[in-house]
C-alpha positions as CSV (number, residue, x, y, z in Angstrom):
1,X,-15.7,-15.9,-7.5
2,X,-12.1,-15.3,-8.6
3,X,-10.0,-12.6,-10.1
4,X,-12.0,-12.9,-13.3
5,X,-15.0,-11.3,-11.6
6,X,-13.2,-8.0,-11.1
7,X,-15.7,-6.2,-13.3
8,X,-18.6,-7.4,-11.1
9,X,-16.8,-6.3,-7.9
10,X,-16.3,-2.7,-9.3
11,X,-20.1,-2.1,-8.7
12,X,-20.3,-3.6,-5.3
13,X,-20.2,-1.9,-1.8
14,X,-17.1,-1.8,0.4
15,X,-18.5,-4.3,2.8
16,X,-19.5,-6.7,0.0
17,X,-16.0,-6.5,-1.5
18,X,-14.4,-7.2,1.9
19,X,-16.7,-10.1,2.6
20,X,-15.7,-11.6,-0.8
21,X,-12.1,-11.2,0.1
22,X,-12.7,-12.6,3.6
23,X,-14.4,-15.7,2.2
24,X,-11.4,-16.2,-0.1
25,X,-13.6,-15.7,-3.2
26,X,-11.4,-12.9,-4.6
27,X,-7.6,-12.7,-4.5
28,X,-6.9,-10.2,-7.3
29,X,-5.8,-6.6,-7.4
30,X,-7.9,-3.9,-5.8
31,X,-7.3,-1.0,-8.1
32,X,-10.6,0.6,-9.1
33,X,-12.6,-1.1,-6.4
34,X,-14.7,0.8,-3.9
35,X,-14.1,4.3,-5.4
36,X,-14.3,7.0,-2.8
37,X,-12.7,4.9,0.0
38,X,-9.2,4.9,1.3
39,X,-7.2,1.8,0.3
40,X,-4.2,0.8,2.5
41,X,-0.9,-1.1,2.3
42,X,-0.3,-3.4,5.2
43,X,2.7,-4.2,7.4
44,X,2.5,-6.7,10.3
45,X,5.4,-7.3,12.6
46,X,6.3,-8.2,16.2
47,X,5.8,-5.5,18.8
48,X,9.5,-5.4,19.6
49,X,10.1,-3.8,16.2
50,X,7.0,-1.6,16.1
51,X,8.6,1.6,17.5
52,X,11.4,1.6,14.9
53,X,8.9,0.9,12.1
54,X,6.8,3.8,13.3
55,X,9.9,6.0,13.3
56,X,10.6,4.8,9.7
57,X,7.1,5.9,8.6
58,X,7.4,9.3,10.3
59,X,10.7,9.9,8.6
60,X,9.4,8.8,5.2
61,X,5.8,10.1,5.0
62,X,5.7,10.2,1.2
63,X,6.0,6.4,0.7
64,X,4.7,5.5,4.2
65,X,1.7,7.7,5.1
66,X,0.5,6.0,8.3
67,X,-3.3,5.8,8.5
68,X,-3.9,3.2,11.1
69,X,-2.3,1.1,13.8
70,X,-3.7,-1.9,15.7
71,X,-3.5,-2.7,19.3
72,X,-0.8,-5.2,20.1
73,X,-2.2,-8.7,19.5
74,X,-5.6,-7.3,18.3
75,X,-6.3,-8.1,14.6
76,X,-9.3,-5.9,14.4
77,X,-8.5,-2.5,12.9
78,X,-11.3,-0.6,14.7
79,X,-10.3,2.9,13.5
80,X,-10.5,2.1,9.8
81,X,-13.8,0.4,9.4
82,X,-16.6,-2.0,10.6
83,X,-14.9,-5.0,12.1
84,X,-11.9,-5.1,9.7
85,X,-9.9,-8.2,10.4
86,X,-6.3,-7.8,9.3
87,X,-5.9,-11.6,9.2
88,X,-8.4,-12.2,6.4
89,X,-9.4,-8.9,4.7
90,X,-6.5,-8.5,2.4
91,X,-6.7,-10.5,-0.9
92,X,-3.2,-12.0,-0.6
93,X,-0.4,-11.8,2.0
94,X,3.4,-12.0,1.7
95,X,5.3,-13.7,4.5
96,X,9.0,-12.7,5.0
97,X,11.4,-14.7,7.1
98,X,14.9,-13.2,7.8
99,X,14.2,-10.7,5.0
100,X,13.3,-13.2,2.3
101,X,9.9,-13.8,0.8
102,X,8.9,-17.2,2.2
103,X,5.3,-17.7,1.0
104,X,2.1,-16.0,-0.1
105,X,-1.1,-16.9,1.7
106,X,-4.9,-16.1,1.3
107,X,-5.1,-15.4,5.1
108,X,-2.7,-15.3,8.1
109,X,-5.0,-16.7,10.8
110,X,-2.5,-19.4,11.5
111,X,0.4,-16.9,11.8
112,X,-1.2,-14.3,13.9
113,X,0.1,-14.1,17.5
114,X,-0.5,-12.0,20.6
115,X,2.7,-9.9,20.1
116,X,1.9,-8.7,16.6
117,X,1.1,-5.1,15.5
118,X,-0.5,-4.2,12.2
119,X,0.2,-1.0,10.4
120,X,-2.0,0.4,7.6
121,X,-0.4,2.9,5.2
122,X,-2.2,4.9,2.5
123,X,-2.1,3.7,-1.2
124,X,-2.1,5.6,-4.5
125,X,-5.1,3.6,-5.7
126,X,-7.1,6.0,-3.6
127,X,-6.5,9.0,-5.8
128,X,-7.0,7.2,-9.1
129,X,-10.8,7.6,-8.9
130,X,-10.3,11.3,-8.8
131,X,-8.0,11.1,-11.9
132,X,-10.6,9.1,-13.7
133,X,-13.4,11.5,-12.8
134,X,-11.2,14.3,-14.2
135,X,-11.0,12.5,-17.5
136,X,-7.5,11.1,-17.1
137,X,-7.5,7.5,-18.2
138,X,-5.6,4.9,-16.0
139,X,-4.3,2.1,-18.2
140,X,-4.1,-0.6,-15.5
141,X,-7.7,-0.1,-14.4
142,X,-9.1,0.1,-17.9
143,X,-7.3,-3.2,-18.7
144,X,-7.8,-5.1,-15.4
145,X,-4.0,-5.1,-14.6
146,X,-1.8,-4.3,-11.7
147,X,0.0,-1.0,-11.7
148,X,3.7,-1.3,-12.6
149,X,6.1,-0.8,-9.6
150,X,9.8,-0.2,-9.6
151,X,12.7,0.0,-7.2
152,X,14.1,3.5,-7.6
153,X,17.4,5.0,-6.8
154,X,15.8,7.3,-4.2
155,X,16.9,6.2,-0.8
156,X,14.6,6.4,2.2
157,X,15.7,7.7,5.7
158,X,16.6,4.7,7.9
159,X,15.2,4.0,11.3
160,X,16.6,1.1,13.3
161,X,17.1,-1.7,10.9
162,X,14.5,-0.3,8.4
163,X,15.8,1.4,5.3
164,X,16.5,0.9,1.6
165,X,15.2,2.2,-1.7
166,X,11.9,3.9,-2.3
167,X,9.5,1.9,-4.6
168,X,7.5,3.9,-7.1
169,X,4.4,3.4,-9.2
170,X,4.3,4.6,-12.8
171,X,1.3,5.9,-14.8
172,X,1.7,7.2,-18.3
173,X,-0.1,10.5,-18.6
174,X,-0.9,12.7,-21.7
175,X,1.5,15.6,-21.7
176,X,-1.3,18.2,-21.5
177,X,-2.8,16.5,-18.4
178,X,0.4,16.0,-16.3
179,X,-0.1,19.2,-14.3
180,X,-3.7,18.2,-13.7
181,X,-2.7,14.7,-12.4
182,X,-0.1,16.3,-10.1
183,X,-2.5,18.9,-8.8
184,X,-5.3,16.3,-8.2
185,X,-3.0,13.7,-6.5
186,X,-1.6,16.4,-4.1
187,X,-5.1,16.6,-2.6
188,X,-4.5,13.1,-1.2
189,X,-1.6,13.2,1.2
190,X,-2.7,10.0,2.9
191,X,-2.4,8.3,-0.5
192,X,1.2,9.4,-1.3
193,X,0.2,12.9,-2.5
194,X,1.8,14.3,-5.6
195,X,4.4,12.7,-7.8
196,X,8.0,12.2,-6.7
197,X,9.3,12.4,-10.3
198,X,8.0,13.3,-13.8
199,X,9.8,12.3,-17.0
200,X,13.0,10.4,-17.6
201,X,13.0,7.2,-15.5
202,X,16.8,7.0,-15.7
203,X,17.0,10.1,-13.5
204,X,15.6,8.0,-10.6
205,X,17.5,4.8,-11.4
206,X,15.0,2.9,-13.5
207,X,16.6,1.5,-16.6
208,X,13.6,0.0,-18.4
209,X,9.9,0.7,-17.9
210,X,9.2,-2.7,-19.5
211,X,10.8,-4.5,-16.6
212,X,8.8,-3.6,-13.5
213,X,9.8,-5.2,-10.2
214,X,6.1,-5.8,-9.3
215,X,2.9,-5.5,-11.2
216,X,2.2,-5.9,-14.9
217,X,4.3,-4.7,-17.8
218,X,2.8,-1.4,-19.1
219,X,2.5,-0.6,-22.8
220,X,5.2,1.6,-24.3
221,X,4.9,5.1,-23.1
222,X,4.9,6.5,-26.6
223,X,4.0,10.2,-26.7
224,X,2.8,10.1,-23.1
225,X,4.9,11.2,-20.1
226,X,5.9,8.7,-17.4
227,X,4.8,10.0,-14.0
228,X,6.0,8.4,-10.8
229,X,4.4,8.3,-7.4
230,X,5.8,7.0,-4.1
231,X,4.5,3.5,-3.5
232,X,3.5,1.5,-0.3
233,X,5.6,-1.4,-1.4
234,X,8.5,0.6,0.0
235,X,7.9,-0.8,3.5
236,X,8.3,-4.3,2.0
237,X,11.8,-3.3,0.9
238,X,12.3,-2.0,4.4
239,X,11.2,-5.3,5.9
240,X,13.7,-7.2,3.7
241,X,16.4,-4.7,4.7
242,X,15.6,-5.2,8.4
243,X,15.7,-9.0,8.1
244,X,13.2,-9.7,10.9
245,X,12.6,-13.3,12.0
246,X,9.0,-13.0,10.6
247,X,7.0,-10.1,9.1
248,X,4.0,-9.9,6.9
249,X,2.7,-7.5,4.2
250,X,0.0,-7.4,1.5
251,X,0.9,-8.8,-1.9
252,X,1.7,-5.8,-4.1
253,X,-1.5,-4.5,-5.8
254,X,-3.8,-6.3,-3.4
255,X,-4.8,-3.8,-0.7
256,X,-6.9,-3.5,2.4
257,X,-10.0,-1.5,1.5
258,X,-11.1,0.7,4.5
259,X,-14.3,2.6,5.3
260,X,-12.5,5.9,5.4
261,X,-13.5,8.6,3.0
262,X,-10.8,9.1,0.5
263,X,-11.1,12.9,1.0
264,X,-10.3,12.6,4.7
265,X,-7.6,15.1,5.6
266,X,-6.6,13.5,9.0
267,X,-6.4,9.7,9.6
268,X,-8.7,8.3,12.2
269,X,-6.1,7.3,14.8
270,X,-7.8,8.0,18.1
271,X,-7.0,4.5,19.4
272,X,-3.4,4.5,18.1
273,X,-2.3,6.0,21.4
274,X,-3.0,2.6,22.9
275,X,-0.6,0.9,20.6
276,X,1.6,-0.1,23.6
277,X,4.5,1.9,22.3
278,X,5.6,2.2,25.9
279,X,5.8,-1.6,26.0
280,X,7.7,-1.6,22.7
281,X,10.2,0.9,24.2
282,X,10.6,-1.1,27.4
283,X,11.0,-4.3,25.5
284,X,14.0,-2.8,23.6
285,X,15.6,-1.3,26.8
């Protein structure tokens, strides 16, 4: 199976999709897969930086809605699903060294170490199913493409070495449905919630919608309205800004699919208190 089998995966269960990803049979985008379940962006970094990154997420909840945190050194995200292994259950990983993209990999088993902490952050793919059910078409899902993503001129609030611009996704919406799209997406605060901007892209520092920084080039907006949501690629910008010796994220558009109901109002983080934040604090002392 490869990315050409996306249409088949759309009708399969969450567990079946994750197994295909784990076996390296699917490395494509996850938009439109497993409707009804929370999808998540991924950031993995050494424990010594975990507290600062958690502060960054707290200060920037719109682009970084934290939904899960691993135990230090434990790759199993127990609070988000049945035996989710963060080393294998993302279709493609980006590895950063000193803030530069070093390589992309199908799994990170060889890179995982006992001092690593994995963070899962909500993704806007989660609310797209609700938009579709409301009769609002989503171009990139209908055409098996990756949503366009742009560096905006909106600055995030820094924490430690983490900072930089907010990344946004864009979906062109019919003018008469923009209010509906905003209202529906606001029901999903763990998936970035409502839009951060509607209308002129220049107002948020985007010069050309035909030149996305990640994802696929969208068709011209035409009579539709460009609507922008905060994006979970923002933490990747923060990783580059922090220039850590090594850090890992998902490849944009290729998310971790969890077992959490997309309508969940509160993330299941009962084990997050065991993150060893005290260890992280003492290691920075």
